[in-house]
C-alpha positions as CSV (number, residue, x, y, z in Angstrom):
1,M,-15.2,-39.0,-21.5
2,K,-12.1,-38.8,-23.8
3,L,-13.5,-34.9,-24.6
4,V,-13.4,-33.8,-21.6
5,K,-9.8,-35.2,-21.0
6,I,-8.5,-33.7,-24.3
7,I,-10.0,-30.3,-23.1
8,F,-8.1,-30.8,-20.0
9,V,-4.8,-31.1,-21.8
10,V,-5.0,-28.2,-24.0
11,L,-6.3,-25.8,-21.1
12,F,-3.4,-27.3,-19.2
13,S,-0.8,-26.6,-22.4
14,C,-2.3,-23.3,-22.6
15,F,-1.7,-22.4,-18.7
16,F,2.3,-23.4,-19.0
17,A,2.3,-21.2,-22.3
18,C,0.7,-18.5,-21.3
19,K,2.6,-18.0,-17.9
20,E,5.6,-18.2,-20.5
21,T,4.0,-15.0,-22.4
22,K,3.0,-12.9,-19.6
23,N,6.4,-13.1,-18.0
24,E,7.8,-11.5,-21.5
25,L,4.8,-9.4,-21.9
26,N,5.6,-7.9,-18.5
27,V,9.0,-6.7,-19.4
28,N,7.8,-4.7,-22.0
29,T,5.1,-2.8,-20.2
30,N,5.6,0.1,-17.9
31,L,5.3,-2.5,-14.8
32,T,7.0,-5.4,-14.2
33,M,7.2,-8.0,-11.8
34,K,10.4,-6.7,-10.1
35,D,8.9,-3.5,-9.5
36,V,6.6,-5.2,-7.4
37,K,7.6,-7.7,-4.9
38,K,4.8,-8.0,-3.0
39,K,0.8,-7.8,-3.4
40,E,-0.6,-4.5,-2.6
41,V,-3.6,-3.6,-1.2
42,V,-6.0,-0.5,-1.4
43,Y,-8.0,0.2,0.8
44,Q,-11.0,3.0,-0.9
45,V,-12.4,5.0,2.2
46,F,-15.3,7.3,1.5
47,T,-13.3,10.5,3.0
48,R,-16.5,12.6,4.2
49,L,-18.0,9.5,6.0
50,F,-14.9,8.0,7.0
51,G,-14.8,10.0,10.8
52,N,-18.7,10.7,10.9
53,T,-20.0,9.7,14.6
54,N,-23.3,11.0,13.6
55,T,-25.8,8.3,14.0
56,T,-29.3,10.7,12.8
57,N,-29.4,9.3,8.9
58,K,-32.2,11.9,8.4
59,P,-32.8,11.5,4.5
60,W,-31.6,14.9,2.7
61,G,-30.3,15.9,6.0
62,T,-27.4,18.7,6.3
63,I,-24.2,18.8,7.8
64,E,-25.8,20.3,11.2
65,E,-28.6,17.4,11.1
66,N,-26.1,14.2,9.9
67,G,-22.5,15.2,10.3
68,V,-19.7,15.0,8.5
69,G,-16.4,13.6,8.4
70,K,-13.0,15.4,8.6
71,F,-9.2,15.4,7.0
72,N,-8.3,15.2,11.0
73,D,-10.2,12.2,12.1
74,F,-7.8,10.4,10.3
75,S,-5.9,10.3,13.5
76,M,-2.6,8.0,13.5
77,K,-4.5,5.4,15.7
78,A,-6.7,5.1,12.8
79,L,-4.5,4.8,10.3
80,K,-1.8,2.4,11.9
81,E,-5.4,0.3,12.3
82,I,-5.6,0.4,8.6
83,K,-2.4,-0.3,8.0
84,N,-3.0,-3.1,10.4
85,L,-5.2,-4.6,8.5
86,G,-3.4,-5.5,5.5
87,V,-3.2,-2.4,3.6
88,T,-0.8,-0.4,1.7
89,H,-2.2,2.0,-0.5
90,I,-5.0,4.1,0.9
91,W,-7.6,6.0,-1.8
92,Y,-9.0,9.1,-0.2
93,T,-12.5,9.0,-2.1
94,G,-13.9,12.5,-3.0
95,V,-10.8,15.2,-1.9
96,P,-10.8,17.6,-4.9
97,H,-13.2,20.5,-4.1
98,H,-16.7,19.3,-5.8
99,G,-20.2,21.4,-5.9
100,V,-21.8,21.2,-2.5
101,I,-24.6,22.9,-1.2
102,R,-23.5,25.0,1.9
103,D,-22.2,28.3,1.8
104,Y,-18.7,29.1,2.1
105,T,-19.1,32.9,0.8
106,A,-16.7,33.9,3.6
107,Y,-13.5,32.2,2.5
108,G,-14.3,33.3,-1.4
109,I,-15.9,30.0,-2.6
110,S,-18.8,30.6,-5.3
111,N,-21.9,28.5,-3.9
112,D,-23.4,25.5,-5.8
113,D,-26.7,26.0,-7.6
114,P,-28.6,22.8,-6.1
115,E,-29.8,21.9,-9.7
116,V,-26.8,21.0,-11.3
117,V,-25.1,19.4,-7.9
118,K,-26.4,15.8,-7.4
119,G,-27.2,15.0,-3.7
120,R,-26.7,18.2,-1.1
121,A,-23.2,16.9,-0.1
122,G,-22.5,16.5,-4.1
123,S,-21.1,14.0,-6.2
124,P,-16.9,14.0,-6.0
125,Y,-17.2,13.3,-9.7
126,A,-18.3,16.6,-10.5
127,V,-14.9,18.6,-10.0
128,K,-14.9,22.6,-9.2
129,D,-11.3,23.1,-8.4
130,Y,-8.9,20.7,-9.0
131,Y,-5.9,23.1,-7.3
132,N,-7.8,22.8,-4.1
133,V,-9.8,20.3,-1.5
134,N,-13.8,20.0,-0.3
135,P,-14.3,22.5,2.2
136,D,-15.9,20.2,4.1
137,L,-13.7,18.1,4.7
138,A,-11.6,20.9,7.0
139,E,-12.0,22.5,10.4
140,N,-10.8,25.4,9.6
141,V,-12.2,25.8,5.7
142,E,-8.9,28.6,4.8
143,N,-6.3,26.4,6.0
144,R,-8.2,23.3,4.4
145,L,-5.4,22.3,1.7
146,E,-2.6,22.3,4.4
147,E,-5.1,19.9,6.2
148,F,-4.8,17.8,3.4
149,Q,-1.3,18.2,3.4
150,S,-1.0,16.9,6.9
151,L,-3.0,14.3,6.0
152,I,-0.8,12.9,3.5
153,E,1.9,13.2,5.8
154,R,0.5,11.5,8.6
155,S,-0.7,8.6,6.3
156,H,3.2,7.9,4.7
157,K,4.3,8.1,8.7
158,A,1.9,5.4,9.2
159,G,3.7,3.5,6.0
160,L,0.5,4.2,3.8
161,K,0.7,5.2,0.0
162,V,-1.7,8.2,-1.1
163,I,-4.1,7.8,-3.5
164,I,-6.8,10.8,-5.0
165,D,-9.6,10.9,-7.8
166,I,-8.8,12.1,-11.1
167,V,-11.8,12.7,-13.2
168,P,-10.4,13.9,-17.0
169,N,-13.6,13.0,-18.9
170,H,-15.4,15.9,-17.6
171,V,-15.8,18.7,-14.8
172,A,-18.5,20.4,-12.9
173,R,-21.0,22.1,-14.9
174,N,-19.3,25.4,-12.7
175,Y,-16.0,24.5,-12.6
176,A,-13.9,28.0,-11.6
177,S,-10.5,27.2,-9.6
178,I,-10.0,30.3,-7.4
179,T,-6.7,28.6,-6.1
180,K,-5.2,27.6,-9.4
181,P,-1.5,28.7,-9.5
182,K,-0.4,31.7,-11.3
183,G,-0.5,31.0,-15.0
184,V,-2.9,28.8,-14.6
185,K,-6.5,29.4,-16.7
186,D,-9.1,27.6,-15.9
187,F,-10.8,25.0,-18.4
188,G,-12.9,26.9,-21.2
189,E,-11.5,30.1,-19.8
190,D,-9.5,30.6,-24.0
191,D,-12.4,28.5,-25.6
192,D,-14.0,30.0,-28.9
193,T,-17.7,29.7,-28.3
194,S,-19.0,30.4,-31.4
195,V,-17.7,27.0,-33.0
196,T,-18.8,23.5,-31.5
197,Y,-15.4,22.4,-31.7
198,H,-11.8,23.4,-32.2
199,V,-8.9,21.5,-31.1
200,D,-8.1,23.5,-28.4
201,N,-11.2,24.4,-27.0
202,N,-11.6,22.7,-23.3
203,F,-15.5,22.1,-24.3
204,Y,-17.9,21.3,-26.6
205,Y,-20.4,24.1,-27.8
206,N,-23.9,24.5,-29.1
207,P,-23.6,28.2,-30.5
208,G,-26.6,29.7,-30.3
209,E,-28.4,27.9,-27.8
210,S,-28.9,28.2,-24.1
211,F,-28.4,25.3,-21.4
212,Q,-32.0,23.7,-19.9
213,L,-32.6,22.3,-16.8
214,P,-33.4,18.5,-17.1
215,D,-37.1,17.4,-16.6
216,W,-37.4,16.2,-12.8
217,H,-38.8,13.4,-11.7
218,D,-40.4,13.3,-8.4
219,N,-37.7,10.9,-6.8
220,N,-34.7,13.2,-8.2
221,K,-36.1,16.7,-7.5
222,P,-33.2,19.1,-6.1
223,L,-32.6,18.6,-2.4
224,G,-35.3,16.3,-2.6
225,G,-37.9,19.0,-3.5
226,E,-37.1,21.3,-0.5
227,K,-37.2,25.4,-1.3
228,H,-34.1,26.7,-1.8
229,P,-33.3,30.7,-3.0
230,L,-31.0,29.3,-5.9
231,I,-33.8,26.7,-7.1
232,D,-35.5,28.7,-9.9
233,G,-35.9,26.6,-12.8
234,I,-32.5,28.1,-14.2
235,F,-28.6,28.1,-14.4
236,E,-27.2,30.6,-17.1
237,E,-24.9,28.9,-19.3
238,T,-24.7,29.9,-22.7
239,P,-23.8,28.6,-25.0
240,A,-24.5,25.0,-23.7
241,K,-21.9,22.7,-23.6
242,W,-22.1,19.2,-24.1
243,T,-23.0,17.0,-21.2
244,G,-20.6,14.5,-19.4
245,N,-21.5,11.5,-20.6
246,G,-21.5,12.9,-24.2
247,S,-25.0,14.2,-24.4
248,R,-24.8,17.2,-26.8
249,A,-28.5,18.0,-25.9
250,S,-28.4,21.7,-24.9
251,K,-31.3,20.3,-22.7
252,P,-30.3,16.9,-21.1
253,D,-32.2,14.0,-20.1
254,V,-32.6,13.7,-16.0
255,N,-30.7,10.2,-16.4
256,D,-27.5,12.2,-17.8
257,W,-24.6,13.4,-16.4
258,Y,-26.2,17.0,-16.4
259,E,-24.4,18.4,-13.6
260,T,-21.0,17.7,-15.7
261,I,-19.7,19.3,-18.7
262,K,-17.6,16.6,-21.2
263,V,-14.0,17.6,-21.6
264,N,-12.7,17.9,-25.4
265,Y,-9.3,16.3,-25.6
266,G,-9.1,16.9,-29.4
267,V,-11.4,14.5,-31.1
268,S,-13.9,15.8,-32.9
269,P,-17.9,15.1,-33.0
270,E,-17.4,13.2,-36.2
271,G,-14.7,11.0,-34.3
272,H,-11.8,12.4,-35.9
273,K,-8.5,12.7,-34.1
274,D,-6.8,15.9,-33.9
275,F,-3.6,14.9,-32.7
276,D,-0.8,12.2,-33.3
277,T,-1.1,8.8,-32.6
278,L,1.2,6.4,-31.2
279,P,3.7,4.0,-33.4
280,E,2.7,0.1,-33.5
281,D,5.4,-0.6,-31.6
282,F,4.8,1.3,-28.6
283,D,2.8,-1.2,-27.0
284,T,6.2,-2.8,-26.3
285,K,7.8,0.5,-25.3
286,D,8.0,1.9,-21.7
287,Y,6.8,5.2,-19.9
288,K,10.3,6.8,-20.8
289,A,10.0,6.5,-24.6
290,H,6.1,7.6,-24.5
291,F,7.5,10.5,-22.9
292,E,10.1,11.1,-25.3
293,F,7.5,10.4,-28.1
294,W,5.5,13.4,-26.9
295,K,8.1,15.8,-25.4
296,N,8.1,17.9,-28.6
297,K,4.4,17.3,-30.0
298,K,1.3,19.8,-30.4
299,V,-1.0,18.4,-28.3
300,P,-4.6,19.7,-27.1
301,N,-4.7,22.0,-24.8
302,S,-7.0,20.0,-22.8
303,W,-4.1,17.6,-22.2
304,I,-1.7,20.1,-20.8
305,K,-4.3,21.3,-18.4
306,F,-4.7,17.6,-16.8
307,R,-1.2,16.9,-16.7
308,D,-0.3,20.4,-15.3
309,I,-2.7,19.0,-12.3
310,A,-1.8,15.4,-12.0
311,L,1.7,17.1,-11.3
312,Y,0.5,19.6,-8.6
313,W,-0.7,16.5,-6.7
314,V,2.6,14.2,-7.1
315,A,4.8,17.3,-5.9
316,K,2.0,17.3,-2.9
317,G,3.2,14.0,-2.3
318,V,0.5,12.3,-4.0
319,D,1.3,8.6,-4.4
320,G,-0.8,7.9,-7.4
321,F,-4.7,8.3,-9.0
322,R,-7.7,6.8,-9.8
323,Y,-9.1,7.9,-12.8
324,D,-13.0,8.0,-13.3
325,M,-14.5,6.8,-16.7
326,A,-11.0,6.4,-18.1
327,E,-12.0,4.7,-21.6
328,M,-14.0,7.7,-22.7
329,V,-10.7,9.5,-23.5
330,P,-8.5,8.9,-25.7
331,V,-5.7,6.3,-25.0
332,E,-3.0,8.6,-26.1
333,F,-3.5,11.3,-23.7
334,W,-3.1,8.3,-21.0
335,S,-0.1,7.8,-22.7
336,F,1.0,11.5,-22.5
337,M,-0.1,12.1,-18.8
338,N,0.7,8.6,-17.4
339,S,4.3,8.9,-19.1
340,A,4.9,12.5,-17.3
341,I,3.9,11.4,-14.0
342,K,6.4,8.5,-13.9
343,M,8.8,10.5,-14.9
344,K,8.3,12.2,-11.4
345,N,7.4,9.3,-9.7
346,P,8.4,6.0,-11.2
347,E,6.5,4.2,-8.2
348,A,3.2,6.0,-9.3
349,F,0.0,3.9,-8.5
350,L,-2.5,4.4,-11.6
351,L,-5.6,3.0,-11.3
352,A,-7.9,3.3,-14.2
353,E,-12.1,2.3,-14.1
354,V,-12.2,0.7,-17.7
355,Y,-15.0,-1.8,-18.5
356,N,-14.6,-3.0,-22.1
357,P,-12.6,-6.1,-22.2
358,W,-11.1,-5.2,-25.7
359,L,-9.7,-2.2,-24.7
360,Y,-7.9,-3.5,-21.5
361,R,-4.4,-4.2,-23.0
362,D,-4.1,-0.9,-25.3
363,Y,-5.0,0.9,-22.1
364,I,-2.3,-0.9,-20.2
365,R,0.3,-0.7,-22.5
366,K,-0.4,1.9,-24.8
367,G,-1.9,4.4,-21.8
368,K,0.4,3.1,-19.5
369,M,-2.0,2.6,-16.6
370,D,-0.9,0.4,-14.0
371,Y,-3.9,-1.5,-13.5
372,L,-7.6,-1.4,-14.2
373,Y,-10.7,-2.4,-12.7
374,D,-11.4,-6.4,-13.1
375,K,-15.4,-6.1,-12.9
376,V,-17.1,-7.0,-16.0
377,Q,-15.1,-10.0,-16.2
378,L,-14.3,-11.6,-12.5
379,Y,-16.3,-9.2,-10.2
380,D,-19.3,-9.6,-12.1
381,T,-18.6,-13.5,-12.0
382,L,-18.3,-14.1,-8.5
383,K,-21.4,-11.6,-7.7
384,H,-23.7,-14.0,-9.5
385,V,-21.4,-17.0,-7.8
386,M,-22.1,-15.4,-4.0
387,Q,-25.9,-14.8,-5.0
388,G,-26.2,-18.9,-5.6
389,H,-27.1,-19.3,-9.1
390,G,-23.8,-19.0,-10.7
391,K,-21.1,-21.6,-11.3
392,T,-17.0,-21.4,-10.0
393,T,-16.4,-23.6,-13.2
394,N,-16.9,-19.9,-14.8
395,I,-13.9,-18.4,-13.1
396,P,-10.9,-20.4,-14.3
397,P,-11.7,-19.1,-18.4
398,I,-11.5,-15.6,-16.8
399,L,-8.0,-15.9,-15.3
400,N,-6.9,-17.7,-18.3
401,E,-8.0,-15.8,-20.6
402,L,-6.7,-12.5,-18.7
403,A,-3.1,-14.4,-17.9
404,D,-1.3,-12.1,-20.1
405,I,-2.3,-9.2,-18.0
406,E,-3.3,-10.5,-15.2
407,H,-1.0,-8.2,-12.9
408,H,-2.6,-5.3,-14.2
409,M,-6.3,-6.3,-13.5
410,L,-7.0,-5.1,-9.6
411,H,-9.7,-7.2,-7.7
412,F,-12.8,-6.1,-5.5
413,L,-16.0,-7.4,-4.6
414,E,-17.2,-3.4,-3.0
415,N,-16.6,-0.1,-3.9
416,H,-18.5,3.6,-4.2
417,D,-20.5,2.5,-7.4
418,E,-21.3,-1.0,-6.3
419,Q,-23.9,-2.4,-3.9
420,R,-22.8,-3.9,-0.6
421,I,-22.0,-7.5,-0.2
422,A,-24.3,-7.5,2.9
423,S,-26.9,-5.5,0.7
424,P,-30.5,-7.8,0.7
425,D,-30.0,-6.7,-3.4
426,F,-26.6,-8.3,-3.6
427,A,-26.1,-11.4,-0.8
428,G,-27.9,-10.3,2.0
429,N,-24.8,-11.9,4.0
430,A,-21.2,-10.3,4.7
431,D,-20.2,-14.0,5.4
432,K,-20.9,-14.7,1.7
433,G,-18.4,-12.8,0.9
434,K,-15.4,-14.2,2.4
435,P,-15.2,-17.2,0.1
436,A,-14.9,-14.6,-3.0
437,M,-12.7,-12.3,-1.5
438,V,-10.4,-15.2,-0.9
439,V,-10.4,-15.7,-4.4
440,S,-10.3,-12.3,-5.5
441,A,-7.2,-11.9,-3.3
442,T,-5.2,-14.9,-3.7
443,S,-5.8,-16.1,-7.6
444,S,-3.6,-13.2,-9.3
445,T,-0.4,-10.9,-8.7
446,A,-2.5,-8.1,-8.9
447,P,-3.8,-5.7,-6.0
448,T,-6.5,-6.4,-3.8
449,M,-9.1,-3.2,-3.0
450,I,-11.7,-3.4,-0.2
451,Y,-14.3,-0.8,0.6
452,F,-14.5,1.0,3.9
453,G,-17.0,-0.7,5.9
454,Q,-16.5,-4.2,3.9
455,E,-14.3,-5.7,6.5
456,V,-17.2,-4.9,9.1
457,G,-20.0,-6.2,7.0
458,E,-22.2,-2.8,6.2
459,D,-25.1,-3.0,4.4
460,A,-25.6,0.4,3.5
461,S,-29.6,0.1,4.5
462,E,-30.1,4.1,5.0
463,N,-32.2,6.0,3.3
464,A,-29.5,8.9,2.4
465,G,-31.4,11.5,0.4
466,F,-30.2,11.5,-3.4
467,G,-28.0,8.2,-3.0
468,S,-30.2,4.7,-2.7
469,A,-30.0,2.2,-0.4
470,T,-27.6,-0.7,-1.0
471,R,-24.9,1.3,-1.8
472,T,-23.2,3.7,0.8
473,S,-24.1,7.1,-0.7
474,I,-21.5,9.9,-2.2
475,F,-23.9,12.3,-2.5
476,D,-25.3,13.0,0.7
477,Y,-24.6,13.5,4.3
478,V,-24.7,10.4,6.5
479,G,-23.5,7.8,8.7
480,V,-22.3,4.4,7.9
481,P,-23.5,2.1,10.8
482,A,-21.1,-0.8,11.2
483,H,-18.1,1.2,10.4
484,Q,-18.9,3.7,12.8
485,R,-19.3,0.9,15.3
486,W,-15.9,0.2,14.6
487,V,-14.6,3.8,15.0
488,N,-16.5,3.9,18.3
489,D,-16.6,7.4,19.2
490,K,-13.2,8.0,17.1
491,K,-10.9,5.4,19.2
492,F,-11.1,3.0,16.1
493,D,-10.7,0.0,18.3
494,G,-14.0,-1.8,17.3
495,G,-15.5,-1.2,20.5
496,Q,-19.0,-1.4,19.9
497,L,-18.9,-4.1,17.1
498,T,-21.2,-6.9,17.5
499,K,-19.6,-10.5,18.0
500,E,-20.1,-11.3,13.9
501,E,-18.7,-7.8,12.8
502,K,-15.3,-8.4,15.0
503,A,-15.5,-12.1,13.4
504,L,-15.3,-10.9,10.2
505,R,-13.0,-8.1,10.6
506,D,-10.5,-10.6,11.9
507,F,-10.9,-13.0,9.0
508,Y,-10.3,-9.5,6.5
509,K,-7.3,-9.2,8.4
510,R,-5.6,-12.6,8.6
511,L,-6.4,-13.0,4.8
512,L,-4.8,-9.4,3.7
513,N,-2.0,-9.7,6.1
514,F,-1.3,-13.0,4.7
515,T,-1.3,-12.0,1.1
516,I,1.0,-8.8,0.9
517,H,3.8,-11.3,2.6
518,S,3.2,-14.4,0.6
519,E,5.9,-15.0,-2.1
520,A,3.6,-17.9,-3.6
521,L,0.9,-15.0,-4.5
522,M,3.3,-12.9,-6.5
523,G,4.5,-16.0,-8.4
524,N,2.5,-18.7,-10.6
525,Y,-0.8,-19.9,-10.9
526,A,-2.7,-22.9,-12.1
527,D,-6.1,-24.0,-12.3
528,I,-7.1,-27.5,-11.0
529,Q,-11.0,-27.1,-11.0
530,L,-11.1,-28.9,-14.4
531,F,-9.3,-31.7,-13.2
532,N,-10.9,-32.5,-10.0
533,E,-14.3,-31.8,-11.6
534,H,-13.4,-35.1,-14.1
535,Y,-11.4,-37.0,-11.6
536,T,-13.0,-36.1,-7.9
537,E,-16.3,-38.1,-7.4
538,W,-17.6,-35.6,-4.7
539,Y,-16.0,-32.4,-6.3
540,N,-18.8,-29.6,-7.7
541,D,-19.3,-26.0,-9.1
542,K,-19.9,-24.7,-5.5
543,V,-16.3,-25.2,-4.6
544,L,-13.0,-23.6,-6.3
545,S,-9.7,-24.8,-6.6
546,F,-6.2,-23.4,-7.6
547,V,-2.7,-23.6,-7.1
548,R,0.0,-20.3,-6.0
549,W,3.8,-21.7,-5.9
550,S,7.2,-19.8,-6.1
551,E,10.6,-21.2,-5.6
552,D,9.9,-21.4,-1.5
553,E,6.3,-21.5,-1.1
554,K,3.6,-24.1,-2.2
555,L,0.2,-23.3,-1.8
556,I,-3.1,-25.1,-2.9
557,I,-6.4,-22.7,-2.2
558,I,-10.1,-24.1,-1.6
559,S,-13.2,-22.2,-1.3
560,N,-16.6,-23.2,-0.8
561,F,-19.3,-20.9,-1.9
562,D,-22.4,-23.1,-0.5
563,T,-23.9,-21.4,2.3
564,H,-25.3,-24.7,4.0
565,D,-23.2,-27.9,2.8
566,T,-19.9,-29.8,4.2
567,F,-17.9,-30.8,1.2
568,G,-15.2,-34.2,2.0
569,F,-13.4,-35.3,-0.9
570,E,-10.0,-36.2,-1.9
571,L,-8.6,-33.1,-3.8
572,G,-6.5,-34.2,-6.4
573,L,-3.3,-32.3,-8.1
574,P,-2.6,-32.9,-12.0
575,E,0.6,-34.6,-12.9
576,E,1.9,-31.2,-14.6
577,I,1.9,-29.7,-11.2
578,V,3.6,-32.7,-9.8
579,Q,6.4,-32.5,-11.8
580,E,6.5,-28.5,-11.8
581,W,6.3,-28.9,-7.9
582,Q,9.3,-31.8,-7.7
583,L,7.0,-33.6,-5.6
584,T,8.6,-37.0,-5.0
585,D,7.2,-40.3,-3.4
586,G,5.8,-39.6,0.4
587,K,3.3,-37.5,2.4
588,Y,3.6,-33.2,3.0
589,V,1.7,-31.4,5.6
590,L,-0.5,-29.1,4.3
591,K,-1.3,-26.4,6.8
592,D,-4.1,-23.6,6.5
593,Q,-2.3,-20.1,6.7
594,L,-5.5,-18.1,7.7
595,Y,-6.9,-19.5,11.0
596,K,-3.4,-22.0,11.8
597,T,-6.2,-25.4,12.8
598,Y,-6.9,-27.2,10.2
599,T,-4.0,-29.6,8.7
600,S,-4.1,-32.8,6.3
601,T,-1.8,-34.6,4.7
602,L,-0.8,-34.3,0.7
603,K,0.2,-38.4,-0.6
604,V,2.4,-38.5,-3.5
605,T,2.6,-41.4,-5.2
606,G,4.3,-41.7,-8.8
607,N,2.8,-38.6,-10.9
608,Q,-0.4,-38.9,-8.5
609,A,-0.9,-36.4,-5.6
610,R,-4.1,-37.0,-3.3
611,V,-5.3,-34.6,-0.1
612,R,-8.6,-35.3,1.6
613,I,-10.3,-31.9,2.2
614,D,-13.2,-31.5,4.6
615,I,-14.7,-28.1,3.7
616,K,-17.6,-26.3,5.9
617,P,-19.8,-23.7,3.9
618,L,-18.5,-20.8,3.2
619,E,-14.9,-21.7,4.9
620,S,-11.6,-21.5,2.6
621,F,-8.4,-22.8,3.3
622,I,-5.3,-21.6,2.0
623,L,-2.9,-24.5,2.6
624,K,1.1,-24.4,2.6
625,L,2.8,-27.5,1.8
626,S,5.4,-28.6,4.1
627,K,7.5,-31.7,3.9
């Protein structure tokens, strides 16, 4: 008992110390709390699938069989509905031109060999031409870039900022830009292919060896084993280039990223960095200082190419980027590129996929990233709780550990890489995501991200072909059934949704709209889990509670992850919170902000504060305090 009390005091002391440290560090990073006044919400949409109303879903189906969505499907009606869901940014996934198995030679586009393309519709992370967009997405292929620019303009008019992908670690095996600006050279165009490595080569090579295709397994043969004129067991590439995931073999394994080529950033095969490194104190410098540092430095050619690509899209009105596998690229490059982007648009939204927690602070502070995925810690832990074999007590230590960078750790429960909540291999029921979504969206000042179809409980059960069930395929032409019911023949009014799907979307809409208007959610956080575990008789590890507050708004947030039991208990606030909130003796009304139906009373006597809570299975309350 004494030990528990000591641990509680230490953790609470850590909270208040961390709060001071966090504020100090935010001043020193490139994104401070004064820059972002409200929560941001990112809506990730797989562009090719959003407007597709075809429900055939034939495995390995063609565009003609299974259909495809277009840029023009994002009408003002559709965009306003997304905005009204509580969204601030829309991430159009799969926009840059990548390899596809469709004949566009009439438009000057070369055919893609199915043996180095994943799926029939192709991987959005094997980009073939960074200066144009996927021809599948255009009504008029010749005007595909103009159609995307019109979409950017419509998105801005609807009040949404636009994010697209950039994948600096690798490019498609057959990269060739046919629309690059005058003076721009393709990746590898000037490489010295007689050597494995040169600082200004864009790729790594195996001189004297030719690329060989992997040995296929029955379940991943090109086009599912279908005959095709270009499926002949050969892809001409001499000398062979290293594969995107770092494989140096001229014949990569079928599980390697064989359709891509690793980009060289001036790191030798032995790991030596042939570029300047950042001075020790540059983790405290802003993007302007980073820009000045690189201004007259000689940097590898690949750095320049990707910086120019990013600035090209910034000039076209793109408001930010999501960077694929950013940790596979040196942090110094990110300092170079992100500072250049920020000089053009200080409000650019820069989100990176980084999975190693020990790299987080470097990529934020030195690499000038705004946001990183909080997957390995928060997402993975929430997933275990949702599946019924994890404890809510594992969540607060994660939030405390990341306190100094909490604003930069973007929260999500779904994205294109992860299983759908409603899929049997994850939770099997979209409602199980509701308490986790409240925790994800309200426990920090960081942005929240949802994946299209998540808000209506899409379960991704279709056999699309290359892509596996449980994840909505990013490689195939396919429909997204629950989402299509919301699209409702492009009325975008949810007219075909079931009662349960409508209720789920209403929950997301209520939650997200509350988050983007709440002052407290951009303020302070404190865990009250440990306090209530120790002092509340019926509190358990299926319930999570914490408090958020600003000067004018005080919130108590409680989520019940249990799927069967209603819990009733007296929830307590620690003495430190009573004092911090300047609560005097008396009664305070607590009203839920999600559905506005649940109320309770906080009773304060001295430094003791208690409130009766009765919470149903999978229910959450965001209780706002008023006198």
